[in-house]
Each structure stands twice: as C-alpha cells, then as structure tokens.
N, C-alpha and C positions, 0 to 999 in steps of 0.2 A: 392876267399875272403880273404886273409890272416886273418882279425877281427872273422870271421867264425871259422877258419881252424885250424889257429894258434895262436888263443887270442889274435893277436897284437892290438895295439889300434885304434879303432872305426875311421872312417873319420867322419868330421864335419856334413855331411849331415846325415849319418844314427844317431850319439849323437842328431842331433837336432830330426830326425825325431821319435825316443826311448822316449824323452820326451817330444815331443808335443803327442805322443800317449799315455802317462805316465798319461798329465796333461792336456789332452784333452786342449791342448792352442797350439794357432802355434807360433815361435819363438818371432816377433815383433807383437809390440800392434796395433789393428786393424783388420782388418778381410784379408781376404783370398787378393785380391790387395791389400793390406799395405805392403806384404813381399816384401823380394829382388827379384828382376827379375832372374826368373829361378829356386828359390829356392825349392818350393815345388816338383816341376817337380822332381830335383835332389834326395831331400827327398825321395819320393816314390820308385824312378830306383833305390837304392842304399838298401833302405828298402826291395826290393822285390827281388835283389841279394843274399840279407846276405838270407835272409827265404830260397830262393834254396838251399845255402850253408850249413842250419841247417838241412833241409828234408832229405838231401844226408846222412850229420851225426849222422840224427836221428837212426838209428839203422836198418830203412826197408832197403829190400833187394834191391838192383840197378836195377832189373831185375821188381820188382812191380811196382819200382817209375816209369823207362823207360815206363811201359804198361798204368801206371794210370794217370800220369803227365807227359808227356816226355819234354813238354817246361823245367820243372824243371833240367832235364838233358840237354839239348839243352844249356839252359843258364847257367849253371856250366862247361859246356864244352870249352864254346865260352870265360869264362872268363879266365878260365885258360891257353885258348890259347894266352889271352892277356897279360897275368903276363907273361908269359915264353918268347912272343917278348919283354919286356920292361925287363925284364930281362937277355936278350940277350943270 
C-alpha cells in the first residue's frame, strides 16, 4: 500500500476510515444502514491493509511478526503481489 510505504495520497476509503475513527462519526448522516452501499466494508478493509503495512514498518523484526501475527505478513505480501501485477 503506497500510502503507508511511500507516503502517497491515501485512497478515499482510508481517508473516510480515519475521519470516522477520529470524529466517532460515519461519513454520511444517519446510521450504519444510511451509508453508501459497501462503503463501511471498504473502509474497514483498506484500514486493515494500511495497519498491516504500518506494522511491517514499525521496526519490529519480520521474523517476530511472522511468528506472532502471520496474517499481517500474508496480507502485505498479497497486496505487494497485486501491486506488482498492476504495475506490469
């Protein structure tokens, strides 16, 4: 995820997730069901991916992360593989 790794601009869903977390409010007025279809799921997914990249860059050993939180390493590798495919 380039915004975690390279400080590229964050995607819309991640910006919305950060704002929802910071302000304890959803993007649109009303409750959960008043949000754009799929937005909350996309926000959660992209926030999880961002957090996985941040964990890798936290300074902890990759071996330690692989042993204690293997899903983080799997997530980061899968996203990097997809980015490689998109970049050609």
